[in-house]
N, C-alpha and C positions, 0 to 999 in steps of 0.2 A: 566492389562492386556485382551490382546486383542485375540478376539472370533472372531470364521466364524457363531454367531446365527443367526437368522435374524429374532429373537422371541421378539427383544428392541422397543421402544417406536415409533412412526411415527411422523416422525420433519417434517414441511413445512419450508425451505432456500429461502429466497428471499433476490437476490444479488440486487445491485445496477449493474444496465449495462453498465458501463465497463470495462476495461481488470484487472486493479489497483485493482476495488473491489470486480471482481469472483475469479480473482484465488486463492487470498487466503482465500473465503468463502468456493472452492471447494477442498481447501487445507482441510481448515476442517471437512469437508462435507465426505470427504474421513477417515477421526480420523471417523468422527459418523460411519461411512457404518462396516470397520474394528473392529468395537466393538459392532456389530450387532444389530445399528439400522436400522430402516426403513426413509428412507429421500426423501420425495418430493420435488426439485426446481423448481420454478415460475420463467421462463426465454423465450424471447422471441428468434424471429425466430433466429437474425442475431447472437446471440450470443450460439445458440444449440451446436455449434461444439465446442467450450470450454468443454460443458458435455459429449464429445465424449468419451476418453480414461475414465472416472470413468463408464459410465452406460455399457464399455462391460467389465472392470472389475467385475462390479456388476451387475448384468442383474437380479436378483429377486429384493434387495433392496433397488434399485436408480429408480425416477421416474423423468418425468417430466415434467408440467404442464406447455405447451407452447401457450404462448398467445401474441399476438402481439404486436407489443407498438403505443401505444395510438397517434392520431395525437396531434401532440407537438406544433402548429403551433400557439401559444398563445402571444397576444400584450407585453411579457414581456420582459424587453429590457436587460434579462441576460438567457442564453442558459439553463444553471443547473434547476432555479428553471423552469424554461416552460415545461425542461425535466419532471422535479419532482412532479410537478402542472398534468401533461397530465398521468403522472404515476397511477394518483389515479383513475381515470379509468379503473383502474385492478378491484378494489374495486369488484365491481358487478358479474363479472364471478369468480371471485377468493370464494365468498360466494356462488356460485351456484355451483364451483366443490364440496366442501366441504360439503356441503349438503345434496349431489348424489354421498360424497365418501362413501362405504361400512364399512370403517375404516379408518376414515381420523386422521388429524393429534391432538396430543395433545398440542402442542407448535410453535410455531413462532420464527425463528432465522431469523431477518432482518437487514441489512447495515443500519448505520447509517443515511443513506440519506434517509432512505425511512419513515419518519417519519407517513404517513399516515399509514401505518399499524397498528399504535397502534387504530384504529375507526375500525379497523377490528377484530383486538385482542379481543378489548371489547364487536362485534358484542356476536363474537362466543365464548366470554367464555375462554378464554386459554389464559395462561400465554406468557408473549413475552421478547423473549431476544433482546438484542441490539448488532451487532456485530462489534467490531471498526479495520478495516484495516488499522487505525492509534494507533501509543502508544496511552501510559495511560497520558504523558505529553501533546502532540498538543488535547487530548481530553480535560484536563485540563483545558487549556487555552482556549482552543474556548467555554467553559463552561463559565469561568467567564467572560466574552467578552461580549455573551448573557445576563448574569446575569447584568455585569454592565454597559454598554453599555457605556465604554470611549465615550465623544463627541471632535469633532473637532472646533477650529474655522473657520471663512467665512473673508478674505480667509483659505480655509487649510492648514495649513501646513504639507506636506510631511514627512518629519523630526520630526515630533512633538511625542516626545517617552513617549509611553503607558505604564505605569507599570500594572504586573498583582500581586499583594501585597497577595492577600488569597492565591496565588500558590506556594509550596514548591519550594526556592530558589526565591522567587522574580524575575521573567523574564521582563525581559525589551525592545519592541521591537519601532522600527520607525512605526506612522502610516501608512505608504506604506508597509508594509511588514507585517498588519492584511489582517483577509480572503476579498476579494473581493468585494463579497458578502454584508459584513454588510458596505465594503467603498461606494458602492454602491446607495443604498437606505436609504430612509429614515423612519422615526417611521411614523408610518401611512399610508406609501403606501399600499397596499393589496398582493403584492408580497414578499417585507421586511417581513413582519409579518408573513405571512405564514413560509415561510423559519423558523424565532425564534423561531415561535410557535412549527414550528418542532423540531429542537435542545433541547429545553426546555424539551418539552415532552419529550423524549428520558429517560430521567434521573427518567421518572414513571414507569421504564420499570420492567420485577421480575427480573432479571439477567441479566448482562451483563459479554463477555465475548472478551478480547480483546489478535490479534495478537501480542503478550510478551512475556517475560518471568520475573519473580520476580526479577535473577539477577543483570535484567537490570533496573528493572523504580522501584524498589520496594517504594521507599519513593512516589510517583504520587500513585504508585497503594494504596498503604495503603489513602492514599489524598480522592483518590475514593472512595474506603468503605467512608469514612467517611460523601461525600460528600452526596450517596443516602440511607446512614445511614442504611446498610445491608451488609453481608459477599457475597452474591449471585453475585460474580464476582470474573474472573475466568480468568487468566493470560496461554494460552495453546501453546505460539509458541517461538519458529519461525515455521510459519507452513511452511514448506519445504520437496521438497522430500529427504530420507536419501541419507547419503553417499554412499550408495551401490545403489541403484539406480540410474542406468545411463541413461537409457532409460525417468525417468520421470525431471532427471534435464537437458538432452539434450529438452524436450519438451515439458516445463513448459508453459502454456498460448496461444501454437501454435506454428507447423513449423518454423524454424529460418530459412532465405531470402537463404541461402546456407547454405551448408552441415553440419550438426556439426561434419563431422569427418573431414573432412577439418582445419577447425577451430583450431580444439584440437589439431592435426597431428602440426600444425603449431609451436601450442603452445608447442610442446615435442622438438621441437629446441631450446628453450631461458632459459636462464641459470632461475635458483630459485627469484622469484618476484624481475626480471627484466622488467615485462612488466607492463603498465601502460594500462588500460580499460576503454573506452573512451562511456557515456552510457548516455542519459536526458531523458528515461522512454519513455513508449505511446504515448505521448499527445505533450510534448516538442517539441517547433521547434523554436531554435536561431536564433536571425537576422543575415543577411547577415557580416554586420558588426560584431560583435560577434564570427560567421564563422570562418573569414576571419584572424581574430586573434588567437582564439586557431590553431588552422591550421600552422598559424604561429609559432606556439609555440612548438606546440608535432616536426615542422622541422628543430626550430633550434635548441633544447635540445638534439636532438639527441637518445631522446628514442624508444623503441620500443615498439609498441602502438596495442593496434585493438579500431576502432571507430565505433559504431555501432550508424548511420546514418540515420536518422527516414525522409522518402522520403511520397509525397502526390500521389494520384491516377493518373496515369498513370509517377509515377517514377521524378516525381518534384514536388517544391514545389512553388508556387506563392513567386511572387517577388523576388524571388532568394533567400529567408530564407531559415535555412537550409539547402544549398548546400554547399558541399565544392568546393572552386579554383580553377581553372582550370589550370591546373598541375599540380595540391599536389599530385594526387593519382602516378603518375608518378615520381615525385622525390623523394617519400619515399620509392617506392617501394623494397620487401622485409624489411624494418623492419615495416612497417604501412601493421596492414591487417582494409581494407573499409568494416564492413555490413552495403549494405542496406535497412532496413528495419527490421524484427524481428530480436534478435541475444540469443544464446544458453548462457542466463547472467546465471545462475546461475551453468550451467558446466564451462563456462569461468571465475569465479571468485573462484571456486573451485582448477582449473588447480595449481601447484604447485608455477611454472613461473610468475604467476601473484600476481603482490605487491603492486599497489595500482588503486583505483578508481576514477576517476572525474568523480558524480552523481550529479542527480537533490536534494537527500534527499528525494527520495519520499520512503515512510514508505519498501514497498517491498526489493526497489532497500539497504536500508537500512539494513535488518536483514539477507538479501543476502551477505554485503559485512561485515558486521560482522560474519556471522557464516563462511565465509571463512578464515577470521583475514586479510585484507588488511587493509589499509592504507584508509582512505577517504579524497580524494581533490571535497569541499563541493562546490558546485555550484545552490543551491536554487530556483526558479524561482518564486513559488507563495505556495498557501492553506496551509500544513500544514510543507511544505519542510525547510520555517525559524525556526521555532521550532523545529524541528528535526535538522540540521544545529547542531543550538547552544547546542543540547544536542550531537553531534558527538563532539565538536571542544572543547567548553566550562566546560561540564561535564565529558566526560567519557573519553576527551583527545585522542580521534583514529583519527581524520583529522585534518587538517588545509585548510583557506576557502580563496581560488580562484576565487570566482566570486558571484557577488548574481544578481536576478530580469533577467526579461524578455529583458530591453534597456543597462544597465548597461554596460560596455566595460571594461575587466580589460585590466589595463595595460601589452602589450606584454613582456617586458623585466623581469616582477615581477613571469609571468602566466610561464614562459620560464623557471626558474631558480626555481619554488616550483613544475616542471614537472621532473624535470634533477632530483634535490634533494629529490623526492622522492621514488627513485628505489636506490636510489647512496647510499648505506653501511649500518648500522643498523639502526634504526628511531625507535626514542620510542612508536609512535603515532601504527606502526604495532607490537610492544612486547604487549602496552595494547591491540588492537584489537587479538592476537592471544591467551589472558587472557577472553576475551571475547568471544571468538569462543566455547573454549575450556565449559564456563558456559553454551552457550547454545549450546553446543551436550550432559551435563550435565542432562542441566535442561527437555529436553525432552527424555531422555534414564534411566528412574527411580529419577530424579529430579521434582522440582517445578513444570516445564509445564506437566506430564504428570500425576502426582499426583490430578493438576486443571481438566487435562482432564478426568480420570476416577469421580473424585465427580462430574464433571457435567455430566457425561451421567450416573452417580445413581441417579440423583437427576431427570432427564430427562428421566428414565426408572419408577422412583417413581410417576412422574404426568399419567402414564401409567394406575399405580395400583391402584393407588388415596391415596396411601401411605401420600403426600407430598403437604403440603399446597401449596397455592399461592399467597400466601399475606405473 
């Protein structure tokens, strides 16, 4: 039951500074706030605007702890590890803030990248809850990888098949689809050990929160509970604006690079399930060759489409990567809508005219697509996306593969065919997606996710009163 009380427990939320991580954790923060908790969010100045909608809505119960992003100019060969290592420098100022606060937090909720918060929680003697912006399937595969540490020969065979027999359904992936961090470093390397220890240390957290729902990943959530040895595992997703929240669905994660009403008005004039939406998230940039094939396939297929194209600073990307071919926009004028920059993705996917989604399979996009009941045309490029794609295609039956990787270029004729078929007639993938859409809505409206969320808030409030053990 949602309340307006602000007498609940005080929680410190620590997001990883990237849109794909901050957005779902802010969605969770919103759920905490509407249930009476007080929340302080650790945020860097560049990402403070992502908090503004919540700060204006919850001026008394939401607070920001703004700390400058530490210097990340380290010798690490991996930018992610360099950033994660730099963020450990926030330990001391957070401790100082905590000790000077008149009513400090009773627990810390952290993004699973921020393993350094374990030391922070130990020093403060606080329970720590890991928030996963990825699904339970992907996290299970990652945990198995770091525990088992599969090896490859020398020279490395990029197509070596690696199996994970301890994970339900025994998934198998070629070597090149494993975590780039895992493949880039060798045992004994300080960066590699730091990242591995952080990943394994996450499993010692007091509790775990997944942006997923039981009906979607039941077998993997049960497996995860077995792995950690307790039931403090809560699936509270999909964490999305409600269908009635028009503003939230159009502004989630930031303002669109084009007025949202223009996109939605354009969609209003199209038949149901006739439009293909194309988006590769906030970070992925396709190569020039990939862009040319995708553009050609969209043009030849005759489908009506919206394409959200990532652009770099100054409106361009180096080496012509991520740039649509010359003359393409003129040739598809009328049936193609190009959005250069951030698009109102949730609102687009929920529109009745959208029938298919070409996606990189980031977990946020997966949940947004499933909740909207559209079929997926999967094109994973890295991180957990290959695992997510196999879940969509092989296990859930809501998608078909159209591409893989950052360098592989799809066959243009095959891609053209798949695009045309995705919005032509009745598709079993769309029917299955519609079933999961209903399950997702039921989960957050009185179902498994709402029950898990209520139980989570209850346990957090018990920490405030001292009636809940932290072990």
